[in-house]
C-alpha positions as CSV (number, residue, x, y, z in Angstrom):
1,M,0.0,0.0,0.0
2,R,2.9,2.3,0.7
3,D,4.2,1.7,-2.8
4,C,0.7,2.7,-4.2
5,Q,0.8,5.9,-2.2
6,G,4.2,6.7,-3.5
7,R,3.2,6.2,-7.1
8,L,0.1,8.3,-6.6
9,A,2.2,11.1,-5.1
10,H,4.4,11.1,-8.2
11,L,1.4,11.2,-10.4
12,F,-0.1,14.2,-8.6
13,V,3.3,16.0,-8.8
14,A,3.5,15.4,-12.5
15,I,-0.1,16.5,-13.1
16,G,0.4,19.6,-11.0
17,L,3.5,20.6,-12.9
18,L,1.7,20.2,-16.2
19,I,-1.3,22.2,-15.1
20,A,1.0,24.9,-13.8
21,L,2.9,25.1,-17.1
22,S,-0.4,25.3,-19.0
23,G,-1.5,28.2,-16.8
24,C,1.6,30.2,-17.3
25,A,1.8,29.8,-21.1
26,T,-0.2,31.7,-23.6
27,T,-0.8,31.7,-27.3
28,Q,-2.8,33.8,-29.7
29,S,-3.5,31.1,-32.2
30,E,-5.1,28.3,-30.2
31,P,-6.4,29.0,-26.6
32,T,-6.8,25.3,-25.9
33,D,-3.2,24.6,-26.8
34,P,-1.1,27.1,-24.9
35,L,1.8,24.6,-24.8
36,E,1.9,24.1,-28.5
37,G,5.6,24.6,-28.8
38,L,6.4,22.0,-26.1
39,N,3.6,19.7,-27.3
40,R,5.0,19.7,-30.9
41,E,8.4,18.8,-29.6
42,L,7.0,15.9,-27.5
43,D,4.9,14.8,-30.5
44,A,8.0,14.7,-32.7
45,V,9.9,12.7,-30.1
46,N,6.9,10.3,-29.7
47,S,6.7,9.9,-33.5
48,H,10.4,9.2,-33.8
49,L,10.4,6.6,-31.0
50,D,7.3,5.0,-32.6
51,A,8.8,4.8,-36.0
52,E,12.2,3.5,-34.8
53,I,11.2,1.1,-32.0
54,I,7.5,0.7,-31.2
55,E,6.1,0.2,-34.7
56,P,8.6,-2.5,-35.7
57,V,7.9,-4.4,-32.4
58,S,4.2,-4.0,-33.0
59,D,4.4,-5.2,-36.6
60,A,6.4,-8.3,-35.4
61,Y,3.7,-8.9,-32.7
62,V,1.0,-8.9,-35.3
63,E,3.0,-11.0,-37.7
64,Y,4.1,-13.8,-35.4
65,L,1.2,-14.0,-32.9
66,P,-2.0,-15.7,-34.1
67,G,-5.0,-13.4,-34.2
68,Q,-6.9,-15.4,-31.6
69,L,-4.0,-15.1,-29.2
70,R,-3.8,-11.3,-29.8
71,Q,-7.6,-11.0,-29.2
72,G,-7.1,-12.9,-25.9
73,V,-4.5,-10.4,-24.8
74,T,-6.7,-7.5,-25.8
75,N,-9.6,-9.0,-23.9
76,F,-7.4,-9.5,-20.8
77,F,-6.3,-5.9,-20.6
78,D,-9.8,-4.6,-21.5
79,N,-11.2,-6.7,-18.6
80,L,-8.7,-5.1,-16.2
81,G,-10.1,-1.7,-17.2
82,T,-13.8,-2.7,-16.5
83,P,-13.8,-1.6,-12.8
84,N,-12.8,1.9,-14.0
85,D,-15.7,1.8,-16.5
86,V,-18.1,0.8,-13.8
87,L,-17.0,3.4,-11.3
88,N,-17.3,6.2,-13.8
89,S,-20.6,4.9,-15.0
90,F,-21.8,5.1,-11.4
91,L,-20.4,8.7,-11.0
92,Q,-22.3,9.7,-14.2
93,G,-25.6,8.1,-13.0
94,K,-25.6,5.4,-15.6
95,L,-27.0,2.7,-13.3
96,G,-27.9,0.3,-16.1
97,D,-24.3,0.4,-17.2
98,V,-23.1,-0.2,-13.7
99,I,-25.1,-3.4,-13.5
100,S,-24.1,-4.6,-16.9
101,G,-20.5,-3.7,-16.4
102,T,-20.3,-5.4,-13.1
103,G,-21.8,-8.5,-14.5
104,R,-19.5,-8.4,-17.5
105,F,-16.4,-8.2,-15.2
106,V,-17.5,-11.1,-13.0
107,I,-18.4,-13.3,-15.9
108,N,-15.2,-12.6,-18.0
109,T,-13.0,-12.9,-14.9
110,T,-14.4,-16.3,-14.0
111,I,-15.9,-18.1,-17.0
112,G,-13.6,-16.1,-19.3
113,L,-10.5,-17.3,-17.4
114,G,-9.3,-14.0,-16.1
115,G,-10.7,-12.0,-19.0
116,F,-8.7,-13.9,-21.7
117,F,-12.1,-14.9,-23.2
118,D,-15.2,-12.6,-23.6
119,P,-18.3,-14.7,-23.0
120,A,-20.1,-11.6,-21.5
121,T,-20.4,-10.0,-24.9
122,M,-22.1,-13.1,-26.3
123,M,-24.5,-12.7,-23.3
124,G,-25.4,-9.2,-24.4
125,M,-23.2,-7.3,-21.9
126,E,-21.3,-4.9,-24.2
127,A,-18.0,-3.4,-23.2
128,L,-18.2,0.1,-21.6
129,N,-15.9,3.0,-22.4
130,E,-15.9,5.4,-19.5
131,D,-13.1,7.2,-17.6
132,F,-12.7,10.0,-15.1
133,G,-11.9,12.6,-17.7
134,Q,-15.4,11.9,-19.2
135,T,-16.9,12.1,-15.8
136,L,-15.4,15.5,-15.2
137,G,-16.7,16.5,-18.7
138,V,-20.2,15.3,-17.9
139,Y,-20.2,17.6,-14.9
140,G,-19.1,20.6,-16.9
141,V,-15.4,20.7,-16.3
142,D,-13.7,22.3,-19.3
143,E,-11.2,20.3,-21.3
144,G,-8.4,22.7,-20.3
145,A,-5.1,22.8,-22.1
146,Y,-4.2,20.1,-24.7
147,L,-1.2,18.0,-23.6
148,V,1.1,15.6,-25.4
149,L,2.5,13.1,-22.9
150,P,5.8,11.4,-23.5
151,L,5.2,7.9,-25.0
152,Y,1.5,8.2,-24.2
153,G,0.4,10.9,-26.7
154,P,-2.7,13.1,-26.7
155,N,-4.3,14.1,-23.5
156,S,-5.5,17.3,-21.6
157,T,-5.3,18.8,-18.2
158,R,-8.8,17.5,-17.5
159,D,-8.4,14.0,-18.9
160,V,-5.0,13.4,-17.2
161,W,-6.8,13.0,-13.9
162,D,-8.0,9.6,-15.0
163,F,-4.5,8.2,-14.5
164,P,-4.7,8.0,-10.6
165,V,-8.3,6.8,-10.8
166,S,-7.6,4.0,-13.4
167,Y,-4.5,3.0,-11.4
168,F,-6.5,2.4,-8.2
169,T,-9.3,0.7,-10.0
170,N,-7.0,-1.7,-11.8
171,P,-7.1,-5.1,-9.9
172,L,-3.4,-5.7,-10.6
173,T,-2.6,-2.7,-8.5
174,Y,-3.3,-4.8,-5.4
175,F,-1.1,-7.7,-6.3
176,D,2.6,-7.7,-5.6
177,L,3.8,-8.7,-9.1
178,G,7.4,-7.5,-8.7
179,L,9.3,-7.6,-12.0
180,Y,6.3,-9.2,-13.7
181,T,4.8,-5.7,-13.8
182,I,7.2,-4.6,-16.5
183,P,6.4,-7.2,-19.2
184,L,2.7,-6.7,-18.5
185,V,3.0,-3.0,-19.1
186,V,5.1,-3.6,-22.3
187,I,2.7,-6.2,-23.7
188,D,-0.3,-3.8,-23.0
189,A,1.5,-1.0,-24.9
190,I,2.4,-3.2,-27.8
191,D,-1.1,-4.6,-28.1
192,T,-2.6,-1.1,-27.9
193,R,-0.2,0.1,-30.6
194,A,-1.2,-2.8,-32.9
195,R,-4.8,-1.9,-32.5
196,L,-4.1,1.8,-33.4
197,A,-1.9,1.0,-36.4
198,T,-4.4,2.2,-39.0
199,A,-5.3,5.4,-37.1
200,I,-1.6,6.3,-36.6
201,K,-0.8,5.7,-40.2
202,I,-3.6,8.0,-41.3
203,S,-2.5,10.7,-38.9
204,N,1.1,10.5,-40.0
205,E,0.1,11.1,-43.6
206,A,-1.8,14.3,-42.8
207,L,-0.5,17.7,-43.9
208,D,0.1,18.6,-40.3
209,P,0.1,15.4,-38.3
210,Y,0.3,17.3,-35.0
211,V,-2.9,19.3,-35.6
212,F,-4.6,16.2,-37.1
213,R,-4.0,14.2,-33.9
214,R,-4.9,17.1,-31.6
215,E,-8.3,17.8,-33.3
216,G,-9.0,14.1,-33.7
217,Y,-8.4,13.6,-30.0
218,R,-10.6,16.6,-29.0
219,Q,-13.4,15.4,-31.3
220,R,-13.2,11.9,-29.9
221,R,-13.4,13.1,-26.3
222,I,-16.5,15.2,-27.0
223,D,-18.1,12.2,-28.7
224,L,-17.4,10.0,-25.6
225,I,-18.6,12.6,-23.1
226,Y,-22.0,12.9,-24.8
227,D,-22.2,9.2,-25.8
228,G,-22.1,9.9,-29.5
229,N,-24.7,12.7,-29.4
230,P,-23.0,16.0,-28.6
231,P,-25.1,19.2,-28.6
232,D,-24.9,21.5,-31.6
233,E,-22.9,24.2,-29.7
234,E,-20.1,21.7,-28.9
235,L,-19.9,20.7,-32.5
236,D,-19.9,24.3,-33.7
237,S,-17.2,25.2,-31.3
238,L,-15.1,22.3,-32.3
239,E,-15.6,22.9,-36.0
240,Q,-14.5,26.5,-35.6
241,A,-11.4,25.4,-33.7
242,E,-10.6,22.9,-36.4
243,A,-11.0,25.5,-39.1
244,D,-8.8,28.0,-37.3
245,A,-6.2,25.3,-36.7
246,F,-6.0,24.2,-40.3
247,E,-5.7,27.8,-41.5
248,E,-2.6,28.3,-39.4
249,P,0.7,28.2,-41.3
250,L,2.8,25.1,-40.8
251,P,5.7,25.6,-38.3
252,Q,9.0,26.3,-39.9
253,S,11.5,23.4,-39.5
């Protein structure tokens, strides 16, 4: 438990520094991206690491592991995230999803052998997609400043608060796995990269990949907060921001 508290303290320090930086910086071109200069640098570093290391490993993962085994890995890590989905469904007042998500977690953890298989979906219990950033958005918290996190990618000063919540709702947090934690984290990252391969390829081919990823992330978050049915004013605001962003000249290299 002491180790958990130490990790949470580090998370809060990092989050506090990011928020402080976003509050001190300003820009005339994009109010939601006051750290654009730093964000672009981190985005470039992430892209370089992805092209040189992560993508080749991910490609090998897809090439050499059978599709059914990869699906089992995906199911396993998705199942670990279900308690976070359930908690945030409860916080948002979605009691039907709380019941369905709880049943899904119990069934997949037991009958599904730790989540490797997904019998709950065949029983009509669909996967949820909720997090604490969405919960804050539901209660009117603004998205804040856009952030690019090292290795992780797009985020915001609102959505970054999901990290401590998802950490403490992950069942593996409460097991002393020792060095086994490292391969689990690596496998999860590789599996996630494999699932995002097409989206990453499309973003890399955009005229300005950084803006493409930023606006895509913002649009996706709004869609999730409103369960696929955002109000017109949110859409209008986002469309205007996208139009302004794509009118900006590309940064000089």
